[in-house]
C-alpha positions in Angstrom: -114.0 43.2 417.7 -115.6 46.6 417.0 -113.7 49.7 416.2 -114.9 51.2 419.6 -113.6 48.4 421.6 -110.4 48.2 419.9 -109.9 51.7 420.7 -110.8 50.9 424.4 -108.4 47.9 424.4 -105.5 50.2 423.1 -106.2 52.7 425.8 -106.0 50.1 428.4 -102.4 49.4 427.2 -101.4 53.1 428.0 -99.3 53.6 431.0 -101.1 55.5 433.8 -98.2 58.0 434.1 -97.7 59.4 430.6 -96.8 62.8 429.9 -94.9 62.9 426.4 -98.1 64.2 424.6 -99.0 66.8 427.3 -97.3 69.9 425.8 -96.4 72.8 428.1 -96.7 76.1 426.4 -97.5 79.9 427.3 -101.1 80.5 427.4 -102.1 82.6 424.3 -105.1 84.3 425.9 -103.2 87.4 427.2 -103.0 90.4 424.8 -102.8 94.2 425.2 -105.6 95.5 427.3 -108.5 96.4 427.1 -109.3 93.7 424.3 -106.9 90.8 426.0 -106.3 89.9 429.7 -103.2 91.6 430.4 -102.5 94.7 432.4 -101.5 98.3 431.5 -98.7 98.5 434.0 -96.5 96.2 436.1 -97.7 93.8 438.6 -95.4 93.6 441.8 -97.3 91.1 443.7 -98.8 87.8 442.4 -100.7 85.4 444.7 -102.6 82.2 443.8 -105.3 81.9 446.5 -108.6 80.0 446.7 -108.3 78.9 442.9 -107.8 82.6 441.8 -104.9 84.8 441.1 -104.6 88.0 442.9 -102.6 90.7 441.5 -101.2 94.0 442.9 -99.0 96.6 441.4 -99.0 99.7 439.2 -101.9 99.5 436.9 -105.3 100.7 436.5 -106.7 98.3 433.8 -106.9 94.6 434.1 -108.2 93.4 430.7 -111.3 95.2 430.1 -111.9 96.0 433.7 -111.1 99.2 435.5 -109.1 98.0 438.4 -106.8 100.5 440.5 -103.7 98.9 441.8 -105.3 95.4 442.6 -107.5 92.9 440.8 -108.5 89.1 440.9 -108.2 86.8 437.9 -110.7 83.9 437.9 -110.6 80.8 435.5 -113.4 78.4 434.7 -113.1 75.8 432.2 -110.4 77.6 430.4 -112.1 81.0 430.4 -110.3 83.7 432.2 -112.1 87.0 433.6 -110.8 89.8 435.9 -112.7 91.3 438.7 -112.0 94.6 440.4 -111.5 94.0 444.2 -111.8 97.7 445.0 -110.0 100.9 444.3 -106.8 101.6 446.0 -105.1 105.1 445.9 -101.6 104.0 445.2 -99.2 101.0 444.4 -99.4 97.5 445.9 -96.0 96.0 446.4 -96.6 92.8 448.5 -99.4 90.1 449.0 -99.7 87.2 451.1 -102.5 84.7 452.2 -103.7 85.4 455.9 -106.1 82.5 456.5 -108.9 82.9 454.1 -108.1 86.6 453.3 -105.5 88.3 451.3 -103.1 90.7 453.2 -101.7 93.4 451.0 -98.9 96.1 451.5 -97.7 99.0 449.7 -97.7 102.7 449.1 -101.6 103.0 449.4 -103.3 104.8 452.3 -107.0 104.4 451.1 -109.1 101.3 450.0 -112.4 102.3 448.7 -112.4 105.5 450.4 -111.3 103.9 453.6 -108.3 104.8 455.7 -106.0 101.8 455.7 -102.6 103.5 455.8 -100.0 100.8 453.9 -101.5 97.7 455.1 -104.8 96.2 454.3 -106.8 92.9 454.4 -109.4 91.7 451.8 -112.0 89.2 452.9 -113.3 88.5 449.5 -115.8 91.3 449.6 -114.1 94.4 451.2 -110.6 95.9 452.3 -110.3 96.9 455.8 -107.2 98.0 458.0 -105.2 96.0 460.1 -105.1 97.8 463.5 -105.7 101.5 463.7 -104.6 103.2 460.7 -103.4 106.2 462.7 -101.1 104.2 464.7 -99.1 103.2 461.5 -96.1 105.5 461.8 -93.8 103.8 459.1 -93.6 104.2 455.4 -94.6 102.2 452.6 -94.5 98.3 452.8 -92.1 96.6 450.4 -92.6 93.0 451.9 -94.9 90.8 453.9 -94.7 87.3 455.4 -96.3 85.1 458.0 -94.5 83.8 461.0 -96.5 81.7 463.7 -99.6 82.7 461.9 -99.1 86.5 462.4 -98.0 89.0 459.9 -94.6 90.8 459.7 -94.1 93.9 457.3 -91.0 95.8 456.3 -89.9 98.6 454.1 -87.4 101.7 454.2 -86.1 101.5 457.6 -88.3 99.3 459.4 -89.4 95.9 460.3 -92.7 95.5 462.2 -94.8 92.5 463.6 -98.4 92.2 464.2 -99.2 91.0 467.8 -102.7 90.3 467.3 -103.9 93.8 468.5 -101.1 96.1 467.3 -98.1 96.7 465.0 -94.8 96.9 467.0 -91.3 97.6 466.0 -89.1 94.5 465.5 -85.7 96.2 465.4 -84.2 98.8 467.5 -84.1 102.6 466.9 -81.7 103.7 464.1 -82.2 100.9 461.7 -81.3 102.3 458.4 -81.9 100.5 455.0 -84.4 98.8 452.6 -85.9 95.4 453.4 -87.3 94.1 450.1 -87.9 90.5 451.3 -89.2 88.7 454.3 -89.5 84.9 454.8 -90.1 82.5 457.7 -87.8 79.6 457.6 -86.7 77.0 460.1 -88.3 78.7 463.0 -86.8 82.2 462.4 -87.9 85.3 460.4 -85.5 86.3 457.8 -85.2 89.7 456.1 -83.1 90.6 453.0 -82.6 93.9 451.4 -79.7 96.8 451.4 -78.4 97.2 454.9 -75.2 96.7 456.7 -76.3 96.2 460.3 -79.3 95.6 462.5 -79.9 97.3 465.8 -81.4 94.9 468.4 -83.9 96.1 470.8 -81.6 95.6 473.5 -77.8 95.5 473.0 -75.3 97.0 470.2 -76.1 96.8 466.7 -75.2 93.5 464.8 -73.2 93.6 461.7 -75.4 91.8 458.9 -74.7 92.2 455.4 -78.0 92.6 453.4 -79.5 89.6 455.2 -80.5 88.9 458.9 -82.5 86.4 460.8 -84.7 87.1 463.9 -84.1 84.1 466.3 -86.9 85.1 468.7 -84.8 87.4 471.0 -82.3 89.0 468.6 -81.2 89.6 465.1 -78.5 87.7 463.8 -76.1 87.3 460.7 -76.8 84.8 458.2 -73.3 83.4 457.5 -71.1 86.0 456.0 -74.1 87.5 454.3 -74.5 89.1 450.7 -72.2 91.3 449.0 -75.1 93.2 447.3 -78.8 93.7 447.6 -81.3 90.9 448.3 -84.3 91.5 446.3 -86.4 88.2 446.8 -86.5 85.2 449.1 -88.5 81.9 449.6 -88.3 78.7 451.5 -88.0 75.9 448.9 -87.6 72.2 449.8 -85.2 72.2 452.9 -83.4 75.5 452.2 -84.2 79.3 452.0 -83.3 80.8 448.5 -82.4 84.3 448.0 -81.9 86.4 444.8 -80.6 89.7 444.2 -77.7 91.8 442.6 -74.9 90.1 444.8 -72.0 88.1 443.4 -71.0 86.3 446.9 -71.9 83.8 448.4 -73.1 83.1 444.7 -74.1 85.0 441.5 -77.5 86.5 441.8 -79.1 83.7 443.6 -77.9 81.3 446.7 -79.3 78.9 448.9 -79.0 78.7 452.9 -79.4 75.3 454.4 -79.4 76.4 458.1 -75.6 76.6 458.5 -74.0 77.5 455.4 -74.5 79.0 451.8 -74.2 77.4 448.5 -74.7 78.1 444.9 -77.8 76.7 442.9 -76.1 74.8 440.2 -73.7 76.6 438.0 -75.4 79.8 438.6 -76.9 82.7 437.0 -75.8 85.4 434.6 -77.7 88.9 434.3 -78.2 92.1 436.1 -80.5 90.9 438.9 -82.8 88.4 440.4 -86.1 90.1 441.7 -88.5 87.1 441.9 -88.4 83.6 443.1 -91.1 80.9 443.7 -91.1 77.2 444.3 -92.9 75.2 441.6 -93.3 71.5 442.7 -89.8 69.9 442.9 -88.6 72.8 440.8 -87.6 76.5 441.4 -88.6 79.3 439.0 -86.5 82.6 439.1 -87.0 85.9 437.3 -85.4 89.3 436.8 -83.1 90.7 434.3 -81.4 87.4 433.2 -79.4 86.4 430.1 -78.0 82.9 431.1 -78.7 80.2 433.6 -76.1 77.2 434.1 -75.0 77.6 430.6 -78.4 77.8 428.9 -79.5 81.0 427.2 -82.6 82.5 429.0 -84.8 85.5 428.5 -85.4 86.9 432.0 -86.9 83.8 433.7 -85.5 80.3 434.3 -86.1 77.0 436.1 -83.9 74.9 438.2 -84.6 71.3 439.1 -82.1 71.0 441.8 -79.3 70.1 439.4 -79.6 71.8 436.0 -80.9 75.2 435.1 -83.2 75.5 431.8 -85.2 78.2 429.9 -88.8 78.5 430.4 -90.3 78.3 426.8 -88.4 81.4 425.5 -88.9 83.6 428.3 -90.2 87.2 428.2 -89.0 90.4 426.7 -88.7 92.4 429.9 -87.7 92.3 433.5 -89.8 90.1 435.7 -90.9 91.5 438.9 -93.3 88.8 440.4 -94.0 85.0 440.1 -96.7 82.7 441.7 -97.0 79.0 441.0 -99.7 76.5 441.8 -100.1 73.2 440.4 -99.2 73.2 436.8 -99.6 77.0 436.3 -96.9 79.7 436.6 -97.9 83.2 436.5 -95.1 85.8 435.5 -95.5 89.5 435.8 -93.5 92.5 435.0 -92.4 94.9 432.6 -92.9 93.0 429.3 -95.2 92.8 426.5 -94.4 89.5 424.7 -93.9 85.9 426.1 -92.2 82.9 424.3 -90.7 85.3 421.7 -94.0 85.7 419.7 -96.9 85.6 422.0 -98.6 89.0 423.0 -98.8 89.3 426.9 -99.1 92.6 428.4 -97.3 92.7 431.6 -98.6 89.3 432.6 -97.9 85.6 431.3 -99.2 82.2 432.1 -97.1 79.1 431.5 -99.0 75.8 431.7 -97.4 72.5 432.4 -99.5 69.9 433.8 -96.2 67.8 434.7 -94.7 70.7 436.9 -96.0 70.7 440.4 -97.4 67.2 440.0 -93.9 65.7 440.1 -93.6 62.0 441.0 -90.4 62.9 442.8 -89.0 63.3 445.4 -92.1 61.9 447.3 -95.0 60.1 445.4 -98.2 58.5 446.7 -100.1 55.9 445.3 -103.4 56.9 443.8 -105.6 54.9 441.3 -109.0 54.6 439.9 -111.2 51.8 438.7 -112.5 51.4 436.1 -110.2 53.2 433.5 -111.2 54.1 430.9 -114.8 54.7 432.5 -118.2 55.8 431.5 -120.1 57.4 433.3 -118.2 57.2 436.5 -115.0 55.9 438.2 -113.8 55.3 441.6 -110.7 57.0 442.9 -108.6 55.0 445.5 -106.0 56.4 447.7 -104.3 55.8 451.1 -103.3 58.5 453.6 -100.5 57.6 456.1 -100.5 61.0 458.0 -103.7 62.6 458.8 -103.9 66.4 457.7 -104.6 68.7 454.7 -105.4 67.0 451.3 -106.1 68.3 447.9 -107.2 65.7 445.1 -108.5 67.1 441.9 -109.0 66.4 438.1 -107.2 68.4 435.6 -107.6 68.8 431.8 -104.5 68.4 429.6 -104.0 72.2 429.6 -103.5 72.0 433.5 -106.7 73.6 434.6 -108.6 72.2 437.5 -112.2 70.8 436.2 -113.3 68.9 439.2 -112.1 69.2 443.0 -112.8 66.0 444.8 -110.9 66.7 448.1 -109.9 70.2 449.5 -109.6 69.7 453.4 -108.7 67.6 456.2 -108.2 63.7 455.9 -107.7 61.0 458.6 -105.2 58.4 458.1 -106.3 55.3 456.2 -107.8 54.2 452.9 -110.3 56.4 451.0 -112.5 56.1 448.1 -114.3 58.6 446.0 -116.7 58.2 443.2 -116.2 60.7 440.2 -119.3 61.0 437.9 -117.2 62.4 435.2 -118.9 66.0 435.8 -117.1 69.2 436.3 -117.5 71.5 439.2 -120.5 73.2 437.7 -122.2 70.0 437.4 -122.0 69.6 433.9 -120.8 66.4 432.1 -117.4 66.6 430.7 -116.6 65.4 427.3 -114.7 62.3 426.2 -110.9 62.6 426.5 -107.9 62.2 428.8 -107.7 63.9 432.2 -105.1 64.0 435.1 -105.9 63.0 438.4 -103.7 64.5 441.0 -103.7 64.0 444.8 -101.5 66.1 447.4 -101.2 65.0 450.9 -98.6 65.5 453.7 -97.2 62.2 452.5 -96.4 63.5 448.9 -97.9 63.9 445.5 -99.3 61.4 443.2 -100.8 61.6 439.6 -102.7 59.3 437.3 -104.2 59.7 433.8 -108.0 59.0 433.5 -109.7 58.1 430.2 -113.4 59.2 430.0 -115.2 57.6 427.0 -118.7 58.9 426.3 
């Protein structure tokens, strides 16, 4: 047997789900601007959207690109580049996806010279106001969420919702307090911040300690509330997770299951939590943290529903924003180093292909034949529940090299031929790749071996 076929025979003995040699690490491409890909100020909002990262905050330079308060980071085959998405005249504090567009909120009033007044939508080419800018009578936006497909926005002394034609008040007159986080969970809208009661549109004010929920008719308390400010909030798995400066119902972060509060493992030690994001079957939190569940951490930590752990040595300053997609996590804030030694100005990327493609809690079968292959292989998978699906090939750095499916799939068996080329049509080199499929049924992953 020739050396070539001996190598192929050895590859055939590899298990199809093997991650031991896939080393997660901080991406080292970020450095102080303008020579690197970092920022010259703090990002306050990060959003993965349409295979790019949208960033908003207090900055004027993104890498070598002049970008006032908002920018987009694109990646292609491991090469990253910034694009200015138009000049705003003040800080961005929140970003969410709204259909194919990006909705931003903050202190700004102008976008590329157009009056937008605190809330604007970017449709991939230009900014535009949401409703009549002159009708906006509230202050700067600190938080955004979508509920039933329509945006809600909040800030100091206000919560408003978009009806499809106008912004309307979602609390009664006299509301006083800061709303730093909004989230849609279990059919209700939740708000968290620094307030003691919520005036309803009809009836007396409702006592609600720093967190409240809108049930469609009135604001309601959420258990006994929080004994301190809530800064961040996100649905995760079956719960709603809230972080802030409180010590009750748990220290710095707690989970609400619809009826009661509970702690996340053995909890956190530090000054505050200001950012939370789901990451596959795990949760990542950031802020000013020194320990999590007995493990020493540096401002950012991971929770896997049972145990807290450090994220690669963390960062050297407070975390303000986190966004996770597939095997990538972007962390932004007031830091200049990640992992203890890597220069990363205000923005850091952690890559781990095994996170976000977890086989648990719900795995789906996905396979390919032949494997190893040259020049093409057939991907085989089944869909039990019709709906959105995303199937892609990743390199071992966690970057998408070829998207095979990104849209609706009917229930049933499917097969797709991959010709070993990337999204740009060029042939990829020999090596190992990860095939990941995500449907309403769950997530599946398989290792592919391409041999030229």
